Biotite code that builds the C-alpha atoms (Angstrom):
import biotite.structure as struc

atoms = struc.array([
    struc.Atom([-40.436, 24.292, -127.565], chain_id="A", res_id=1, res_name="MET", atom_name="CA", element="C"),
    struc.Atom([-37.266, 25.172, -125.602], chain_id="A", res_id=2, res_name="GLY", atom_name="CA", element="C"),
    struc.Atom([-38.311, 22.967, -122.673], chain_id="A", res_id=3, res_name="ASP", atom_name="CA", element="C"),
    struc.Atom([-37.682, 19.714, -124.501], chain_id="A", res_id=4, res_name="HIS", atom_name="CA", element="C"),
    struc.Atom([-34.105, 19.559, -123.161], chain_id="A", res_id=5, res_name="GLY", atom_name="CA", element="C"),
    struc.Atom([-35.380, 19.892, -119.608], chain_id="A", res_id=6, res_name="ASN", atom_name="CA", element="C"),
    struc.Atom([-38.069, 17.319, -120.143], chain_id="A", res_id=7, res_name="LEU", atom_name="CA", element="C"),
    struc.Atom([-35.514, 14.842, -121.417], chain_id="A", res_id=8, res_name="THR", atom_name="CA", element="C"),
    struc.Atom([-33.195, 15.508, -118.493], chain_id="A", res_id=9, res_name="GLU", atom_name="CA", element="C"),
    struc.Atom([-36.105, 15.202, -116.048], chain_id="A", res_id=10, res_name="HIS", atom_name="CA", element="C"),
    struc.Atom([-37.365, 11.971, -117.623], chain_id="A", res_id=11, res_name="SER", atom_name="CA", element="C"),
    struc.Atom([-33.825, 10.599, -117.527], chain_id="A", res_id=12, res_name="TYR", atom_name="CA", element="C"),
    struc.Atom([-33.561, 11.458, -113.842], chain_id="A", res_id=13, res_name="GLU", atom_name="CA", element="C"),
    struc.Atom([-36.889, 9.756, -112.998], chain_id="A", res_id=14, res_name="GLU", atom_name="CA", element="C"),
    struc.Atom([-35.855, 6.668, -114.953], chain_id="A", res_id=15, res_name="ALA", atom_name="CA", element="C"),
    struc.Atom([-32.569, 6.628, -113.042], chain_id="A", res_id=16, res_name="ARG", atom_name="CA", element="C"),
    struc.Atom([-34.424, 6.820, -109.701], chain_id="A", res_id=17, res_name="VAL", atom_name="CA", element="C"),
    struc.Atom([-36.647, 3.933, -110.784], chain_id="A", res_id=18, res_name="ALA", atom_name="CA", element="C"),
    struc.Atom([-33.615, 1.897, -111.889], chain_id="A", res_id=19, res_name="GLU", atom_name="CA", element="C"),
    struc.Atom([-31.746, 2.442, -108.601], chain_id="A", res_id=20, res_name="THR", atom_name="CA", element="C"),
    struc.Atom([-34.785, 1.203, -106.674], chain_id="A", res_id=21, res_name="LEU", atom_name="CA", element="C"),
    struc.Atom([-34.591, -2.537, -107.347], chain_id="A", res_id=22, res_name="LYS", atom_name="CA", element="C"),
    struc.Atom([-37.911, -4.425, -107.448], chain_id="A", res_id=23, res_name="LYS", atom_name="CA", element="C"),
    struc.Atom([-38.704, -5.687, -103.976], chain_id="A", res_id=24, res_name="GLY", atom_name="CA", element="C"),
    struc.Atom([-36.131, -3.514, -102.227], chain_id="A", res_id=25, res_name="SER", atom_name="CA", element="C"),
    struc.Atom([-37.262, -1.373, -99.329], chain_id="A", res_id=26, res_name="ARG", atom_name="CA", element="C"),
    struc.Atom([-37.716, 2.290, -100.204], chain_id="A", res_id=27, res_name="VAL", atom_name="CA", element="C"),
    struc.Atom([-37.152, 4.649, -97.284], chain_id="A", res_id=28, res_name="THR", atom_name="CA", element="C"),
    struc.Atom([-36.201, 8.217, -96.480], chain_id="A", res_id=29, res_name="GLY", atom_name="CA", element="C"),
    struc.Atom([-35.468, 10.715, -99.211], chain_id="A", res_id=30, res_name="ALA", atom_name="CA", element="C"),
    struc.Atom([-35.741, 8.093, -101.999], chain_id="A", res_id=31, res_name="ALA", atom_name="CA", element="C"),
    struc.Atom([-39.283, 7.212, -100.828], chain_id="A", res_id=32, res_name="ARG", atom_name="CA", element="C"),
    struc.Atom([-40.260, 10.879, -100.756], chain_id="A", res_id=33, res_name="GLU", atom_name="CA", element="C"),
    struc.Atom([-38.831, 11.464, -104.221], chain_id="A", res_id=34, res_name="LYS", atom_name="CA", element="C"),
    struc.Atom([-40.544, 8.414, -105.658], chain_id="A", res_id=35, res_name="LEU", atom_name="CA", element="C"),
    struc.Atom([-43.867, 9.427, -104.048], chain_id="A", res_id=36, res_name="ALA", atom_name="CA", element="C"),
    struc.Atom([-43.607, 12.951, -105.447], chain_id="A", res_id=37, res_name="ALA", atom_name="CA", element="C"),
    struc.Atom([-42.802, 11.610, -108.937], chain_id="A", res_id=38, res_name="ASP", atom_name="CA", element="C"),
    struc.Atom([-45.695, 9.126, -108.821], chain_id="A", res_id=39, res_name="LEU", atom_name="CA", element="C"),
    struc.Atom([-48.116, 11.772, -107.549], chain_id="A", res_id=40, res_name="LYS", atom_name="CA", element="C"),
    struc.Atom([-47.126, 14.212, -110.334], chain_id="A", res_id=41, res_name="LYS", atom_name="CA", element="C"),
    struc.Atom([-47.502, 11.554, -113.070], chain_id="A", res_id=42, res_name="LYS", atom_name="CA", element="C"),
    struc.Atom([-50.822, 10.267, -111.646], chain_id="A", res_id=43, res_name="TYR", atom_name="CA", element="C"),
    struc.Atom([-52.203, 13.842, -111.461], chain_id="A", res_id=44, res_name="ASP", atom_name="CA", element="C"),
    struc.Atom([-51.136, 14.252, -115.084], chain_id="A", res_id=45, res_name="SER", atom_name="CA", element="C"),
    struc.Atom([-53.306, 11.322, -116.073], chain_id="A", res_id=46, res_name="GLY", atom_name="CA", element="C"),
    struc.Atom([-51.066, 8.230, -115.823], chain_id="A", res_id=47, res_name="ALA", atom_name="CA", element="C"),
    struc.Atom([-52.781, 5.124, -114.488], chain_id="A", res_id=48, res_name="SER", atom_name="CA", element="C"),
    struc.Atom([-51.611, 3.221, -111.440], chain_id="A", res_id=49, res_name="ILE", atom_name="CA", element="C"),
    struc.Atom([-50.935, 0.188, -113.664], chain_id="A", res_id=50, res_name="ARG", atom_name="CA", element="C"),
    struc.Atom([-48.802, 2.267, -116.033], chain_id="A", res_id=51, res_name="ALA", atom_name="CA", element="C"),
    struc.Atom([-46.846, 3.725, -113.100], chain_id="A", res_id=52, res_name="LEU", atom_name="CA", element="C"),
    struc.Atom([-46.359, 0.244, -111.651], chain_id="A", res_id=53, res_name="ALA", atom_name="CA", element="C"),
    struc.Atom([-45.012, -1.057, -114.918], chain_id="A", res_id=54, res_name="GLU", atom_name="CA", element="C"),
    struc.Atom([-42.770, 1.994, -115.416], chain_id="A", res_id=55, res_name="GLU", atom_name="CA", element="C"),
    struc.Atom([-41.174, 1.736, -111.968], chain_id="A", res_id=56, res_name="THR", atom_name="CA", element="C"),
    struc.Atom([-41.074, -2.069, -111.815], chain_id="A", res_id=57, res_name="GLY", atom_name="CA", element="C"),
    struc.Atom([-43.219, -2.060, -108.717], chain_id="A", res_id=58, res_name="ARG", atom_name="CA", element="C"),
    struc.Atom([-46.522, -3.736, -107.986], chain_id="A", res_id=59, res_name="SER", atom_name="CA", element="C"),
    struc.Atom([-49.889, -2.111, -108.398], chain_id="A", res_id=60, res_name="TYR", atom_name="CA", element="C"),
    struc.Atom([-50.418, -2.324, -104.603], chain_id="A", res_id=61, res_name="GLY", atom_name="CA", element="C"),
    struc.Atom([-47.101, -0.574, -103.888], chain_id="A", res_id=62, res_name="PHE", atom_name="CA", element="C"),
    struc.Atom([-47.908, 2.324, -106.236], chain_id="A", res_id=63, res_name="VAL", atom_name="CA", element="C"),
    struc.Atom([-51.489, 2.538, -104.853], chain_id="A", res_id=64, res_name="HIS", atom_name="CA", element="C"),
    struc.Atom([-50.138, 2.679, -101.309], chain_id="A", res_id=65, res_name="ARG", atom_name="CA", element="C"),
    struc.Atom([-47.533, 5.344, -102.215], chain_id="A", res_id=66, res_name="MET", atom_name="CA", element="C"),
    struc.Atom([-50.189, 7.506, -103.843], chain_id="A", res_id=67, res_name="LEU", atom_name="CA", element="C"),
    struc.Atom([-52.531, 7.110, -100.884], chain_id="A", res_id=68, res_name="SER", atom_name="CA", element="C"),
    struc.Atom([-49.720, 8.034, -98.439], chain_id="A", res_id=69, res_name="GLU", atom_name="CA", element="C"),
    struc.Atom([-49.011, 11.125, -100.547], chain_id="A", res_id=70, res_name="SER", atom_name="CA", element="C"),
    struc.Atom([-52.613, 12.320, -100.080], chain_id="A", res_id=71, res_name="GLY", atom_name="CA", element="C"),
    struc.Atom([-53.688, 11.777, -103.707], chain_id="A", res_id=72, res_name="VAL", atom_name="CA", element="C"),
    struc.Atom([-57.402, 11.516, -104.304], chain_id="A", res_id=73, res_name="ILE", atom_name="CA", element="C"),
    struc.Atom([-57.565, 8.399, -106.444], chain_id="A", res_id=74, res_name="LEU", atom_name="CA", element="C"),
    struc.Atom([-59.727, 8.403, -109.574], chain_id="A", res_id=75, res_name="ARG", atom_name="CA", element="C"),
    struc.Atom([-62.624, 5.955, -109.965], chain_id="A", res_id=76, res_name="GLY", atom_name="CA", element="C"),
    struc.Atom([-62.337, 2.973, -112.226], chain_id="A", res_id=77, res_name="ARG", atom_name="CA", element="C"),
    struc.Atom([-62.647, 3.479, -115.969], chain_id="A", res_id=78, res_name="GLY", atom_name="CA", element="C"),
    struc.Atom([-64.933, 1.865, -118.428], chain_id="A", res_id=79, res_name="GLY", atom_name="CA", element="C"),
    struc.Atom([-68.610, 2.322, -119.253], chain_id="A", res_id=80, res_name="ALA", atom_name="CA", element="C"),
    struc.Atom([-70.473, 4.564, -116.844], chain_id="A", res_id=81, res_name="THR", atom_name="CA", element="C"),
    struc.Atom([-74.014, 3.446, -117.858], chain_id="A", res_id=82, res_name="ARG", atom_name="CA", element="C"),
    struc.Atom([-75.402, 6.915, -118.335], chain_id="A", res_id=83, res_name="GLY", atom_name="CA", element="C"),
    struc.Atom([-73.884, 8.566, -115.254], chain_id="A", res_id=84, res_name="LYS", atom_name="CA", element="C"),
    struc.Atom([-72.617, 11.428, -117.409], chain_id="A", res_id=85, res_name="SER", atom_name="CA", element="C"),
    struc.Atom([-76.157, 12.156, -118.634], chain_id="A", res_id=86, res_name="LYS", atom_name="CA", element="C"),
    struc.Atom([-77.445, 12.230, -115.074], chain_id="A", res_id=87, res_name="THR", atom_name="CA", element="C"),
    struc.Atom([-74.596, 14.454, -113.973], chain_id="A", res_id=88, res_name="ALA", atom_name="CA", element="C"),
    struc.Atom([-75.152, 16.781, -116.909], chain_id="A", res_id=89, res_name="ALA", atom_name="CA", element="C"),
    struc.Atom([-78.828, 17.171, -116.022], chain_id="A", res_id=90, res_name="VAL", atom_name="CA", element="C"),
    struc.Atom([-78.022, 17.666, -112.339], chain_id="A", res_id=91, res_name="ALA", atom_name="CA", element="C"),
    struc.Atom([-75.368, 20.245, -113.127], chain_id="A", res_id=92, res_name="GLY", atom_name="CA", element="C"),
    struc.Atom([-77.751, 22.322, -115.321], chain_id="A", res_id=93, res_name="SER", atom_name="CA", element="C"),
])
């Protein structure tokens, strides 16, 4: 419960980084590394590429590229899996 202050400060800092990087501006150097690390952490925590793009004011392609450059293993598309989970469950048994 005591971490809420840190979470707020951290979220504020990430929002500030996103605000300073104007849409369409070139992101290089330390700012690019910081943004890539933030995107990777959020994606690994379950955020979608579309949600990250909207949050940062960047395009889907930009966020996708940043994640790929960061070495993130991208998740498959969502939606109905047409029984894949049943097959995987049988194979895993």
